[in-house]
C-alpha positions as MATLAB code, in Angstrom:
seq = 'MSSAPEIIDAELLNEQGNVHFKTGRFAEALKCYDDAVKAATQPNAKFFSNRSAALCKLGRYAKAYLDGKEASRLRPEWPKGLVRQAAAMTGQGHFDEAAVLYERALVLDPNDRSIREALLGCRASSIRAKRNESQDRDSQANMAVNEAGRMLAQLGLTAADVGRTLQAALASSPLGADGIPGAKFVIQGHLAFESGDLKNAAAHWEKAADMGNAEAMGNLAILYSHGSGVQSNQQKCLELLTKAAAMPPLHEGTQIRRMGVAEAQYSLGLFFHDGRLGEPDLKKAFEWFERSASNGNVFAHNNIAVMYENARDFDKAVAHYRISADAGFARAQYNLGLCYEHGRGVPVDISEAKRWFASAAEQNFGMAMQSLAALDEDPEQTLRQLQAAANTGLPSSMHQLGQFFEAGKAGTADHPKALEWFLKAARTGHHAAKLDVARYYRTGFQGVPRDLPKALHWMKAAANSGSPAAAWNLSIMYEAGEGCAPNQTLAMQWLKNAAKKGFEPAVSELASRKRGKNLDISDLTKWEQANPHLAAPSGATANERWSRFRKDSLSRFKDSVDPSLAEFVQSIENRRDTQSLHPSSDLKSSDTYDVRVLASYPNSSTAMRLLEAKCLMFDGAELCFDGQPDDGLRLIAAGYRVDTLPASWPIPVLESLLATARAALKKDPNNDDARFVVANLALISKKIDIRDAIAEYDILTRRCPTEPAYFNLRGCLKCFLEQWASAADDFSKAIALDVDDAETIYLRGVAYRNSSMNQQAIKAFEEFLLRAEPDARKVPDAYY';
ca = [
       0.343   -0.004    0.234;
       2.987    2.561    0.868;
       4.248    2.433   -2.734;
       1.485    3.180   -4.818;
       1.496    6.738   -3.643;
       5.052    7.076   -5.531;
       4.102    5.861   -8.513;
       1.376    8.399   -8.638;
       3.269   11.159   -7.864;
       5.983    9.615  -10.393;
       3.787    9.989  -12.834;
       2.619   13.339  -12.003;
       5.558   14.719  -11.815;
       6.073   13.501  -15.358;
       3.393   14.727  -16.703;
       4.273   18.133  -15.325;
       7.253   18.277  -17.672;
       5.486   17.033  -20.394;
       3.623   20.472  -19.691;
       6.934   22.388  -19.483;
       8.030   20.539  -22.753;
       5.668   21.562  -24.440;
       6.066   25.237  -23.478;
       9.574   25.237  -24.124;
      10.620   25.532  -20.750;
      12.662   22.619  -20.951;
      15.386   23.381  -17.618;
      11.473   23.055  -15.746;
      10.903   19.771  -17.850;
      13.982   18.680  -16.799;
      13.780   18.707  -13.201;
      10.316   17.516  -13.396;
      11.414   14.157  -15.308;
      14.437   13.597  -13.077;
      12.185   13.749   -9.835;
       9.921   11.095  -11.724;
      12.849    8.898  -12.300;
      13.596    9.652   -8.460;
      10.272    9.152   -7.812;
       9.631    6.432   -9.632;
       9.545    2.204   -7.061;
      11.406    0.848   -9.946;
      13.462    1.910  -13.299;
      10.336    3.126  -15.743;
      11.491    3.349  -20.108;
       9.055    6.745  -20.346;
      10.687    8.637  -17.478;
      14.082    7.951  -18.726;
      13.355    8.586  -22.427;
      11.744   12.213  -21.448;
      14.285   13.382  -19.668;
      16.562   12.133  -22.514;
      14.520   14.312  -24.974;
      14.736   17.043  -22.322;
      18.260   16.948  -21.925;
      19.048   17.403  -26.216;
      17.182   20.784  -25.807;
      19.495   22.123  -23.538;
      22.522   20.983  -25.648;
      23.488   18.281  -22.767;
      24.065   15.230  -25.307;
      26.193   13.143  -24.057;
      24.150   12.245  -20.856;
      21.077   12.379  -23.080;
      22.514    9.521  -25.025;
      23.286    7.501  -21.914;
      19.587    7.648  -20.798;
      18.421    7.045  -24.390;
      20.541    4.450  -23.475;
      18.955    2.934  -20.434;
      15.263    3.255  -21.755;
      16.373    0.970  -24.107;
      17.666   -1.268  -21.835;
      14.413   -1.408  -19.609;
      12.144   -2.296  -23.046;
      14.255   -3.273  -25.622;
      11.281   -3.959  -28.209;
      10.177   -0.015  -27.889;
      11.502    2.544  -30.362;
      11.366    5.372  -28.485;
      15.256    4.896  -26.451;
      17.219    4.086  -30.014;
      14.849    7.174  -31.058;
      16.553    9.388  -28.617;
      20.320    8.123  -28.325;
      20.003    9.034  -32.059;
      18.391   12.370  -31.640;
      21.603   12.887  -29.061;
      24.188   11.724  -32.014;
      22.672   14.124  -34.028;
      22.763   17.218  -32.048;
      26.599   15.804  -31.839;
      26.960   16.017  -35.045;
      27.664   12.233  -35.355;
      24.958   11.376  -38.726;
      26.319    8.472  -39.452;
      26.031    7.210  -36.142;
      22.585    8.788  -35.373;
      21.443    7.558  -38.760;
      22.161    3.584  -37.192;
      20.007    4.183  -34.678;
      17.629    5.418  -36.626;
      17.056    2.537  -38.737;
      17.673    0.167  -35.603;
      14.447    1.602  -34.704;
      12.401    1.062  -37.802;
      13.295   -2.378  -37.194;
      11.246   -2.309  -34.122;
       8.363   -0.561  -35.842;
       8.525    0.354  -39.618;
       5.495    1.736  -40.023;
       7.045    4.975  -37.622;
       6.756    7.733  -40.486;
       8.447   10.162  -38.364;
      11.402    7.988  -37.469;
      11.941    7.240  -41.415;
      11.987   11.335  -41.687;
      14.234   11.356  -39.472;
      16.453    8.918  -41.144;
      16.332   10.575  -44.216;
      17.353   14.366  -43.009;
      19.775   12.161  -40.433;
      21.194   10.818  -43.924;
      20.868   14.212  -45.479;
      22.813   16.512  -43.300;
      25.814   13.437  -43.337;
      25.882   13.940  -47.255;
      25.978   17.477  -46.270;
      29.117   17.280  -43.508;
      30.627   15.221  -45.896;
      30.607   17.377  -49.274;
      31.906   19.972  -46.409;
      34.955   17.640  -45.602;
      35.959   16.796  -49.023;
      38.189   19.477  -50.328;
      39.909   18.499  -46.175;
      39.374   15.248  -47.584;
      41.606   15.759  -50.716;
      44.245   17.889  -49.159;
      44.985   14.958  -47.059;
      46.221   13.228  -50.664;
      48.632   16.182  -50.672;
      49.358   16.262  -47.173;
      52.580   14.340  -47.199;
      53.803   16.616  -50.751;
      53.742   19.780  -48.721;
      54.118   18.677  -45.725;
      57.261   19.800  -44.937;
      56.578   23.623  -46.625;
      53.490   24.792  -44.067;
      55.337   23.775  -41.204;
      58.308   25.623  -42.226;
      55.983   28.539  -43.552;
      54.283   28.486  -40.020;
      57.028   29.245  -38.558;
      57.698   32.642  -40.252;
      59.581   31.459  -43.172;
      58.916   32.820  -47.116;
      58.201   30.404  -50.019;
      61.871   30.786  -51.159;
      62.668   29.345  -47.277;
      60.569   26.801  -48.591;
      62.128   26.171  -51.718;
      65.599   26.151  -50.885;
      64.645   23.750  -48.350;
      62.934   21.112  -50.624;
      65.459   21.527  -52.631;
      68.160   20.491  -50.655;
      66.495   17.768  -48.865;
      65.850   16.507  -52.373;
      69.840   16.832  -52.960;
      70.751   15.255  -49.747;
      68.169   12.394  -51.207;
      70.377    9.298  -51.646;
      68.853    9.573  -55.568;
      70.038   13.056  -56.106;
      68.026   15.951  -57.895;
      68.907   13.680  -61.186;
      67.516   10.603  -59.915;
      63.564   11.901  -59.261;
      61.795   12.636  -62.932;
      60.301   15.988  -62.309;
      61.471   16.643  -59.187;
      62.354   20.666  -59.916;
      59.373   21.264  -61.739;
      57.319   19.427  -58.613;
      59.807   22.002  -56.076;
      59.041   24.710  -58.669;
      55.302   23.478  -57.687;
      54.956   24.001  -54.382;
      56.585   26.879  -54.492;
      53.624   28.572  -56.730;
      51.072   26.472  -54.819;
      52.033   28.263  -51.058;
      52.419   31.892  -52.836;
      48.615   31.968  -54.304;
      49.818   31.255  -57.619;
      47.551   28.018  -58.830;
      47.921   28.529  -62.657;
      51.639   28.251  -62.058;
      51.546   25.416  -59.731;
      48.928   23.443  -62.380;
      51.664   24.495  -65.578;
      54.487   23.287  -62.906;
      53.514   19.814  -62.415;
      51.651   19.573  -65.385;
      55.527   19.700  -66.293;
      56.569   17.199  -64.346;
      53.486   14.469  -64.216;
      54.578   14.317  -68.379;
      57.675   12.913  -66.968;
      55.995   10.335  -64.680;
      56.374   12.142  -61.668;
      53.575   10.822  -59.669;
      53.371   13.201  -56.949;
      53.495   16.104  -59.746;
      50.213   13.413  -61.204;
      48.733   13.265  -57.656;
      48.783   17.406  -56.920;
      47.550   18.277  -60.414;
      44.751   15.682  -60.244;
      43.384   17.269  -57.085;
      43.587   20.968  -59.439;
      41.436   19.259  -61.867;
      39.527   18.353  -59.657;
      38.584   21.036  -57.656;
      38.930   23.349  -60.793;
      42.392   25.367  -59.365;
      44.166   27.224  -61.953;
      43.008   24.693  -64.533;
      39.050   24.133  -66.242;
      37.620   21.765  -63.255;
      37.472   17.951  -65.505;
      36.943   14.962  -63.052;
      37.427   12.841  -66.349;
      41.100   14.316  -66.447;
      41.331   13.395  -62.533;
      40.392   10.023  -62.536;
      43.385    9.408  -65.506;
      46.264   11.308  -63.574;
      45.234    9.129  -60.829;
      45.272    5.724  -62.309;
      48.418    6.423  -63.774;
      50.013    8.223  -61.020;
      48.044    4.962  -58.665;
      49.471    1.747  -61.132;
      53.443    3.541  -60.455;
      55.454    0.883  -58.455;
      55.467    1.900  -54.757;
      59.473    2.553  -54.371;
      62.392    3.351  -56.402;
      63.263    1.013  -58.794;
      66.191   -0.620  -57.609;
      66.333    1.058  -53.615;
      63.876    0.666  -50.321;
      62.984    4.375  -50.890;
      58.973    5.185  -51.328;
      58.167    6.750  -54.540;
      56.437    9.849  -53.861;
      52.889   10.089  -54.706;
      52.084    7.249  -55.166;
      49.988    6.167  -52.325;
      48.778    9.905  -52.344;
      47.595    8.991  -55.773;
      45.908    5.606  -54.171;
      44.229    7.367  -51.871;
      42.683    9.822  -53.751;
      41.542    7.600  -56.450;
      39.101    5.627  -53.296;
      37.911    9.350  -52.332;
      37.168    9.644  -56.117;
      34.795    6.491  -56.404;
      33.264    6.608  -52.895;
      32.448    9.886  -53.734;
      31.030    9.104  -57.505;
      32.522   12.075  -58.886;
      31.661   10.553  -62.310;
      28.199    8.882  -61.518;
      26.648    6.533  -58.778;
      29.463    5.998  -55.407;
      30.697    2.606  -56.174;
      31.841    1.790  -52.873;
      34.006   -1.208  -53.333;
      36.954    0.162  -55.780;
      36.783    2.549  -52.728;
      37.780    0.284  -50.125;
      39.865   -1.379  -52.896;
      41.962    1.371  -53.580;
      42.170    2.913  -49.705;
      43.509   -0.410  -48.998;
      46.296   -0.238  -51.242;
      47.464    3.147  -50.538;
      46.957    1.931  -46.591;
      48.705   -0.795  -47.635;
      51.581    1.499  -48.954;
      52.088    3.689  -45.847;
      48.804    5.934  -46.163;
      47.543    6.620  -42.514;
      44.356    8.230  -43.575;
      43.334    5.498  -45.901;
      43.207    3.284  -42.441;
      40.692    5.830  -41.108;
      38.471    5.740  -43.806;
      38.775    1.695  -44.641;
      37.365    1.850  -40.450;
      34.836    4.137  -41.366;
      33.878    1.878  -43.783;
      34.336   -1.564  -41.390;
      31.833    0.638  -39.076;
      28.934    1.050  -41.348;
      29.392   -2.491  -41.843;
      29.175   -3.369  -38.457;
      32.534   -4.922  -38.418;
      33.601   -2.536  -35.209;
      36.451   -4.888  -34.325;
      38.213   -4.194  -37.795;
      37.330   -0.797  -37.026;
      38.830    0.146  -34.148;
      42.046   -1.860  -35.579;
      42.045    0.318  -38.706;
      41.325    3.333  -36.398;
      44.020    3.072  -34.402;
      46.419    2.863  -36.445;
      45.824    6.184  -37.926;
      45.140    7.443  -34.700;
      48.508    6.143  -32.999;
      50.392    7.919  -37.069;
      48.386   11.171  -35.059;
      45.979   11.922  -37.650;
      43.162   13.760  -35.628;
      39.887   12.578  -37.223;
      41.268    8.980  -36.592;
      41.191   10.221  -33.075;
      38.618   11.510  -32.871;
      36.478    8.060  -34.356;
      38.598    6.111  -32.304;
      37.228    8.097  -29.350;
      33.284    8.452  -30.116;
      34.290    4.175  -30.714;
      35.263    4.008  -26.722;
      32.569    6.757  -25.629;
      29.727    4.107  -27.023;
      31.084    0.692  -26.768;
      31.945    0.062  -30.549;
      34.330   -2.837  -30.653;
      35.742   -2.049  -27.180;
      33.817   -1.555  -24.252;
      32.790    1.955  -23.250;
      35.215    3.834  -21.313;
      35.209    7.349  -20.968;
      38.671    7.891  -19.639;
      39.819    7.053  -22.697;
      36.854    8.427  -24.997;
      38.249   11.699  -23.446;
      41.862   10.856  -24.261;
      41.512   10.757  -27.759;
      39.200   13.838  -27.868;
      42.228   15.737  -26.071;
      44.918   14.317  -28.692;
      42.418   15.429  -31.521;
      41.044   18.696  -30.498;
      45.462   19.622  -29.646;
      45.126   19.292  -33.109;
      42.353   22.218  -33.491;
      39.815   19.307  -34.723;
      36.619   21.193  -33.334;
      33.959   18.330  -33.052;
      36.463   16.673  -30.782;
      36.378   19.998  -28.938;
      32.199   19.202  -28.807;
      32.520   15.736  -27.259;
      34.720   17.057  -24.630;
      32.509   19.956  -23.609;
      29.263   17.640  -23.784;
      30.879   15.403  -21.968;
      32.623   17.468  -19.164;
      30.767   18.234  -15.480;
      32.143   20.906  -15.133;
      30.648   23.963  -16.809;
      33.486   26.230  -17.345;
      35.334   23.438  -18.649;
      32.136   22.930  -20.830;
      32.394   26.677  -21.776;
      35.972   26.551  -22.685;
      35.645   23.410  -24.916;
      33.077   25.020  -27.033;
      34.032   28.294  -27.280;
      37.155   26.433  -28.855;
      35.280   24.328  -30.812;
      33.199   27.154  -31.805;
      36.470   29.166  -32.871;
      37.116   26.618  -35.702;
      33.906   27.560  -37.333;
      32.252   24.535  -36.025;
      28.576   25.195  -36.655;
      26.896   23.338  -34.588;
      28.920   24.232  -31.581;
      28.245   28.407  -32.405;
      25.023   27.318  -31.354;
      25.266   25.340  -28.445;
      27.091   27.793  -27.243;
      24.637   30.169  -27.488;
      21.895   27.946  -26.159;
      25.008   27.384  -22.443;
      24.427   31.343  -22.350;
      20.757   31.012  -22.601;
      20.570   29.078  -20.229;
      22.823   30.606  -17.576;
      25.056   27.112  -17.367;
      27.539   28.843  -16.048;
      25.595   30.800  -13.211;
      23.045   33.386  -14.357;
      21.743   33.438  -18.187;
      23.348   35.894  -20.953;
      21.127   36.944  -23.369;
      24.179   39.174  -24.956;
      26.885   36.601  -25.565;
      24.074   34.617  -26.298;
      22.627   36.120  -29.532;
      26.324   36.644  -30.164;
      26.874   33.034  -31.398;
      23.225   32.689  -32.050;
      24.117   35.415  -35.156;
      28.074   33.828  -35.719;
      25.710   30.111  -36.175;
      23.044   31.745  -38.538;
      25.421   33.303  -40.344;
      27.241   30.263  -41.150;
      23.928   28.835  -42.290;
      22.718   27.051  -39.039;
      18.542   26.522  -39.564;
      17.718   26.129  -35.840;
      20.039   29.918  -35.379;
      18.274   31.467  -37.391;
      15.181   31.140  -35.799;
      16.427   31.480  -32.379;
      18.333   34.728  -33.683;
      14.608   35.984  -34.588;
      13.532   35.002  -31.353;
      15.726   37.055  -29.539;
      14.781   39.945  -31.582;
      11.097   39.861  -31.230;
      10.514   39.281  -27.946;
      14.098   41.280  -26.779;
      15.586   39.739  -22.863;
      17.553   41.452  -20.829;
      20.065   43.476  -22.271;
      19.445   42.620  -25.581;
      16.792   44.996  -27.097;
      13.684   44.321  -28.965;
      14.419   44.861  -32.738;
      11.416   44.242  -35.612;
      12.846   44.901  -38.547;
      15.950   42.487  -37.366;
      13.899   40.117  -36.219;
      11.884   40.455  -39.450;
      14.713   39.620  -41.483;
      15.975   36.547  -39.767;
      12.565   35.054  -39.237;
      12.443   35.054  -42.982;
      15.953   33.508  -43.190;
      14.468   30.900  -41.133;
      11.389   30.316  -43.064;
      13.398   29.971  -46.140;
      15.861   27.769  -45.180;
      12.781   25.657  -44.598;
      11.600   26.191  -40.959;
       7.492   25.286  -40.790;
       7.482   27.485  -37.044;
       9.028   30.483  -39.001;
       7.262   30.591  -41.432;
       4.324   30.638  -38.847;
       5.676   33.600  -37.500;
       6.265   35.775  -40.415;
       2.911   35.014  -40.852;
       1.535   36.882  -37.912;
       4.190   39.732  -38.128;
       3.046   40.231  -41.819;
      -0.218   40.273  -41.012;
       0.867   42.562  -37.831;
       2.919   44.992  -39.575;
       5.603   43.803  -36.825;
       8.578   45.391  -38.173;
       7.189   46.558  -41.458;
       3.776   47.622  -42.908;
       1.230   45.145  -42.692;
       1.013   42.942  -45.861;
      -2.293   40.716  -45.843;
      -0.922   39.068  -48.940;
       2.487   37.613  -47.625;
       1.006   37.307  -43.986;
      -1.387   34.871  -46.179;
       1.311   33.048  -48.102;
       3.631   32.304  -45.493;
       0.325   31.035  -43.475;
       0.162   28.384  -46.578;
       3.064   27.450  -46.303;
       2.981   26.497  -42.595;
       0.199   24.612  -43.216;
       1.733   22.337  -46.271;
       4.387   21.585  -44.682;
       1.607   19.992  -41.789;
       2.695   22.909  -38.901;
      -0.643   22.381  -36.829;
      -1.318   25.690  -35.618;
      -1.029   27.025  -39.333;
      -3.580   24.196  -40.307;
      -5.971   24.991  -37.929;
      -5.727   29.064  -38.555;
      -5.851   27.998  -41.921;
      -9.209   26.345  -41.659;
     -10.767   28.848  -39.445;
      -9.658   31.459  -41.747;
     -11.466   29.651  -44.739;
     -14.638   30.828  -43.230;
     -13.643   34.675  -43.235;
     -11.405   34.932  -46.514;
     -12.568   38.034  -47.293;
     -11.870   39.791  -44.109;
      -8.089   41.892  -43.996;
      -6.866   43.192  -41.243;
      -9.340   46.574  -41.452;
     -12.177   44.448  -40.559;
     -10.740   42.730  -37.917;
     -10.245   46.076  -36.121;
     -13.506   47.317  -36.178;
     -14.910   44.501  -34.880;
     -12.608   45.391  -31.876;
     -13.951   49.095  -31.867;
     -17.760   47.678  -32.148;
     -16.503   44.887  -29.550;
     -14.082   46.257  -26.946;
     -15.948   43.862  -23.875;
     -14.711   40.921  -26.607;
     -11.028   42.161  -28.064;
      -8.310   41.023  -26.737;
      -6.580   43.263  -24.986;
      -3.680   45.972  -25.943;
      -0.759   44.575  -27.013;
      -1.766   41.331  -28.189;
      -0.740   39.568  -30.678;
      -1.983   39.446  -34.612;
      -2.874   35.984  -33.988;
      -4.952   36.129  -30.160;
      -6.750   39.078  -31.800;
      -8.141   37.117  -34.238;
      -8.636   33.540  -32.212;
     -11.110   36.642  -30.457;
     -12.405   37.234  -33.639;
     -12.945   34.200  -34.651;
     -14.140   32.642  -31.871;
     -17.025   35.950  -31.830;
     -17.616   34.648  -35.368;
     -18.538   31.109  -34.328;
     -20.997   31.905  -31.803;
     -23.043   34.155  -35.061;
     -21.884   31.013  -37.660;
     -26.008   31.677  -39.472;
     -24.241   35.592  -40.530;
     -20.784   34.285  -41.476;
     -19.138   35.563  -43.660;
     -18.421   32.847  -45.959;
     -21.987   32.538  -47.946;
     -20.496   29.440  -49.879;
     -19.542   27.264  -46.901;
     -23.069   28.336  -44.925;
     -24.863   26.752  -48.065;
     -22.874   23.779  -48.257;
     -23.844   23.085  -44.607;
     -27.266   24.262  -45.094;
     -27.424   21.635  -47.920;
     -25.965   19.115  -46.178;
     -28.535   19.749  -42.842;
     -31.487   19.881  -45.694;
     -30.299   15.654  -45.746;
     -32.511   13.611  -43.894;
     -30.019   10.838  -44.341;
     -27.466   11.495  -42.388;
     -25.180    8.808  -39.835;
     -24.145    9.781  -36.521;
     -20.006    8.364  -35.169;
     -21.172    6.227  -32.578;
     -21.081    2.094  -33.367;
     -24.286    1.197  -32.675;
     -26.176    3.368  -33.235;
     -28.740    3.504  -36.276;
     -27.514    4.015  -39.335;
     -30.112    6.975  -40.655;
     -30.795    8.730  -37.150;
     -30.937   12.502  -37.413;
     -28.013   14.777  -37.425;
     -27.567   15.445  -32.936;
     -24.962   18.247  -33.842;
     -26.707   21.195  -35.981;
     -24.494   23.831  -36.807;
     -27.585   26.237  -36.222;
     -28.276   24.974  -32.339;
     -24.308   24.482  -31.315;
     -24.090   28.559  -32.442;
     -27.606   29.281  -30.089;
     -24.572   29.011  -27.657;
     -21.915   31.268  -27.579;
     -20.967   31.299  -23.804;
     -20.482   27.251  -24.137;
     -16.708   26.462  -24.347;
     -17.585   22.668  -25.479;
     -20.946   23.644  -28.238;
     -17.707   26.518  -29.595;
     -15.520   23.121  -29.464;
     -18.093   21.154  -31.392;
     -18.685   23.807  -33.643;
     -15.305   24.472  -34.500;
     -14.177   20.440  -35.219;
     -17.794   20.277  -37.988;
     -16.627   23.855  -39.202;
     -13.344   21.970  -40.386;
     -15.319   18.518  -41.334;
     -17.446   20.903  -43.685;
     -14.048   22.818  -45.244;
     -12.413   20.036  -45.871;
     -15.381   18.212  -47.123;
     -15.803   21.200  -49.821;
     -12.238   21.067  -50.479;
     -12.719   17.330  -52.002;
     -15.874   18.401  -53.882;
     -13.223   20.536  -55.299;
     -10.630   18.644  -56.374;
      -8.419   19.328  -53.537;
      -8.345   16.264  -51.621;
      -4.778   16.225  -50.239;
      -5.775   19.566  -48.049;
      -9.463   18.779  -47.702;
      -8.455   15.289  -45.584;
      -6.004   17.102  -43.860;
      -8.891   19.723  -42.289;
     -11.376   16.429  -42.025;
      -8.258   14.508  -39.900;
      -7.989   18.257  -37.974;
     -11.955   18.397  -37.399;
     -11.657   14.389  -35.866;
      -8.952   15.815  -33.547;
     -10.576   18.940  -32.434;
     -13.188   16.440  -31.211;
     -15.014   13.375  -33.092;
     -18.981   13.488  -31.868;
     -20.826   16.078  -34.558;
     -19.252   14.146  -36.903;
     -22.203   13.234  -38.953;
     -22.482   13.136  -42.556;
     -24.931   12.876  -45.397;
     -24.637    8.997  -46.520;
     -23.656   10.408  -50.074;
     -21.877   13.065  -48.860;
     -19.727   10.061  -46.715;
     -19.758    7.934  -49.323;
     -18.013    9.634  -51.649;
     -15.138   10.946  -48.980;
     -14.683    7.790  -47.838;
     -13.424    6.715  -51.369;
     -11.671    9.986  -51.839;
      -9.458    9.023  -48.500;
      -9.049    5.733  -49.453;
      -7.908    6.707  -52.811;
      -5.252    8.666  -50.971;
      -4.261    5.903  -48.240;
      -3.853    3.470  -51.735;
      -1.680    6.510  -53.797;
       0.582    7.132  -50.371;
       0.004    4.409  -46.986;
       2.094    7.097  -45.728;
      -0.615    9.667  -45.746;
      -1.556    9.604  -41.986;
      -4.207   12.346  -42.185;
      -5.994    9.431  -44.637;
      -5.566    6.643  -42.837;
      -7.169    8.602  -39.617;
     -10.457    9.594  -41.900;
     -10.755    5.923  -43.720;
     -11.049    4.363  -39.654;
     -13.724    7.446  -38.899;
     -15.589    7.090  -42.128;
     -15.738    3.621  -42.424;
     -16.151    2.745  -39.087;
     -19.033    4.890  -38.804;
     -20.491    3.694  -42.540;
     -20.230   -0.028  -40.965;
     -17.602   -0.950  -43.402;
     -15.437   -2.443  -40.878;
     -15.618   -3.004  -37.141;
     -14.726   -1.561  -34.373;
     -11.440   -4.246  -33.945;
     -10.639   -3.207  -37.585;
     -10.720    0.462  -36.390;
      -8.374   -0.169  -33.591;
      -5.961   -2.183  -36.216;
      -5.763    1.432  -37.443;
      -5.724    3.454  -35.469;
      -2.415    1.037  -33.470;
      -0.844    1.847  -36.887;
      -1.065    5.808  -36.423;
       0.054    5.329  -32.810;
       3.228    3.817  -33.834;
       3.660    6.231  -36.844;
       2.931    9.355  -34.323;
       3.654    8.783  -30.888;
       3.244   12.622  -29.767;
      -0.820   12.865  -31.806;
      -2.738   12.224  -28.158;
      -6.103   12.384  -30.265;
      -5.554    8.588  -31.756;
      -4.780    7.618  -28.189;
      -7.954    9.306  -27.243;
      -9.905    7.601  -30.452;
      -8.485    4.455  -29.858;
      -9.183    4.003  -26.246;
     -12.666    5.432  -26.784;
     -13.666    2.259  -29.039;
     -12.339   -0.455  -26.720;
     -14.390    0.951  -24.428;
     -17.097   -0.397  -26.208;
     -15.493   -3.172  -25.728;
     -15.470   -3.018  -22.672;
     -11.550   -2.920  -22.267;
     -11.751   -0.744  -19.314;
      -7.869   -1.337  -18.569;
      -6.387   -1.085  -22.048;
      -8.884    1.656  -22.770;
      -7.159    3.536  -19.617;
      -3.742    3.072  -20.464;
      -4.583    4.780  -24.141;
      -6.126    7.991  -22.053;
      -3.182    8.010  -19.714;
      -1.182    8.336  -23.520;
      -3.112   10.929  -24.591;
      -3.424   12.939  -21.256;
       0.624   12.587  -21.217;
       1.095   14.473  -24.725;
      -1.870   16.954  -23.614;
      -2.450   16.978  -19.666;
      -4.980   20.627  -20.158;
      -7.594   17.605  -22.069;
     -10.171   17.471  -19.413;
     -12.027   15.755  -21.619;
      -9.549   12.488  -21.617;
      -9.408   12.558  -18.165;
     -12.934   12.258  -17.355;
     -12.739    9.293  -20.445;
      -9.881    7.957  -18.046;
     -12.078    8.010  -14.574;
     -14.811    6.367  -16.575;
     -12.447    3.435  -17.528;
     -10.617    2.852  -13.832;
     -14.281    3.059  -12.969;
     -15.523   -0.059  -14.773;
     -12.461   -1.457  -14.101;
     -13.235   -1.479  -10.273;
     -10.117    1.100   -9.849;
     -12.628    3.242   -7.834;
      -9.824    5.171   -5.746;
      -8.078    5.995   -9.123;
     -11.463    6.864  -10.755;
     -12.292    9.533   -8.256;
      -8.964   10.844   -8.661;
      -9.499   11.930  -12.262;
     -12.805   12.795  -11.838;
     -11.855   15.798   -8.722;
      -8.817   16.084  -11.729;
     -11.223   16.799  -14.464;
     -13.530   19.253  -11.940;
     -10.355   21.306  -11.750;
      -9.424   21.202  -15.415;
     -13.094   21.702  -16.979;
     -15.247   24.571  -18.016;
     -18.373   24.801  -15.594;
     -20.251   24.106  -19.391;
     -18.146   21.319  -19.974;
     -18.945   19.388  -16.374;
     -20.920   15.533  -16.815;
     -22.168   13.464  -13.646;
     -19.964   10.310  -13.965;
     -22.604    8.186  -14.953;
     -23.951   10.105  -18.279;
     -21.106    8.018  -20.111;
     -21.148    4.425  -21.653;
];
């Protein structure tokens, strides 16, 4: 008996954390999740998963990864633990590792669209990162050629000093200057390259290449690959590399290495790996990396290790990483550190991971510095590492520094510093940073004055980068004239942009606006002047102002501004053959939720909610009949998410909409809105039974685990089958996602009561009475 309150406390703490998380208060959410983990009598995977999500939002990726791993250990069959680990890997820029975790999560739940989309995004980020590194990797092939020259230059020596040094080294070689064909032209090419004269460098190396010098062939191939000093020509690059790579690795009759052969073999591996003349050829790439490694190229060992790791052969990967890392290659040291951090091919050893990260960081390798920061418990050390990583030009570290200063991890929040680093990251093209900069300028923080023109500039930049949240905010800014003159055309364009990307507030907003599509800001202003008691207070956002207006419009729906919609509603209500939602009802019962009746209760929040749901459904049906099924089904689904009770249709309309939804689902099995509509309409029309509908919701809840409506409706259907305990579990999941949904809290009480869990039922009903609007309160016996 004594353990029961502790379990309830843990669940409540978790739910409080969910409230904070949904409103962006991640530090408060973390505190609640942390308390929930500690309060639970037994380890709970959900609590660890939620704490991992909050840690990710706060940029504490190492701990987030460990919490995700613990969630997977507690519930191996649950994909969410793997998803949390993948998110932590993504936050650290480890896109390949994250992709592997997402793939494992998809094995557990092949139908989860969010995981599949995350995987695709992760792969795209990996490709972008590798493209950004391509110049560095090509320069690695040339590094052995000009490393001595660069080191001398760093000591303050001139290009001429470098040339004399190379000439002296060549003269002292056992072969002598005359024993290496084209050696003098190679040196002159280096001198030109070091002074920035790429055209002359290419000319000198071309002469040496014509004389059979492998080093010159490799250098010239790199110039052709990048179009530096010569016109870009991938075919010429391939020819030069192939010729150099085929040469003997040692000079004839000696044990002296022929410069340029192993490097050309390495560059050929990169050429085929990147698919510079078509599709990548990983088999050829691996073969050339192996040949290069056998001839002493330490960079090739790192690439071989990466390919073994992608093939899940971690033991061989670690062996090759170690060869390259021991030779001092920073990227290999970093990769070996990751193996120790995550237990790939070696036992987890954080101290060893830190040692290898530190070795790479000493060579100014930014991602190693970022990983050290993530593992460090000391805020001052974390700050130093992040600053060092950011100073190497790593955008993700710049963004994390902004988050560090905003969250006040070193004591108190430093908003000017946060903005400074968000700006630096945003100027590199970092998408999330652009939105953060816009947020800072739009809201204003201590030490950062509000600057709406700048906010508009950065909001537009974030929206153009594909952020639906930025598009939504941009629509509000254009509508209200924040930072610009009001522009209703642009406001509507960006609202549609956000809605098209599935951003739920925009979808709902667009549906509501459709009923007032002839209105502009002057109409809103006139309404506010005529109804000051209903208007939003001074200083309210445009969104809040329109929300007040729509609520009043709904209460007077018969006088709606959209006559075509009113006619459509009238045509539906003139028919007697309507069908109601309840699965056990008569197929030809009348419409219980008449629009005119609902509109006659303007002060009832319940009537307004039902009216909003019905209007969304009518809007969607109208679009379907107008030949816009995708938008139409999206609105019908949005209506069902608001409330399913008013979903009554004339039989011909119902059959037409069901056919439309089924066609959309056949065309795209991942269309969740179509599946949602099919499940509801097919159930109403008795095309499927309740168990079949539950099976559809099983798919939807797996694919969209953050959508409370799916859990709510599946719970309702289970109530019809008297599966009360399972229904209560579904209602609890829905409440965890939307803690203010009084209706679902009530339904959970009903399920508890019918499961003879009377104490829990009483608590649920008490919570319902605290949260529900007065007109929405029910007598418990009224349902089921």
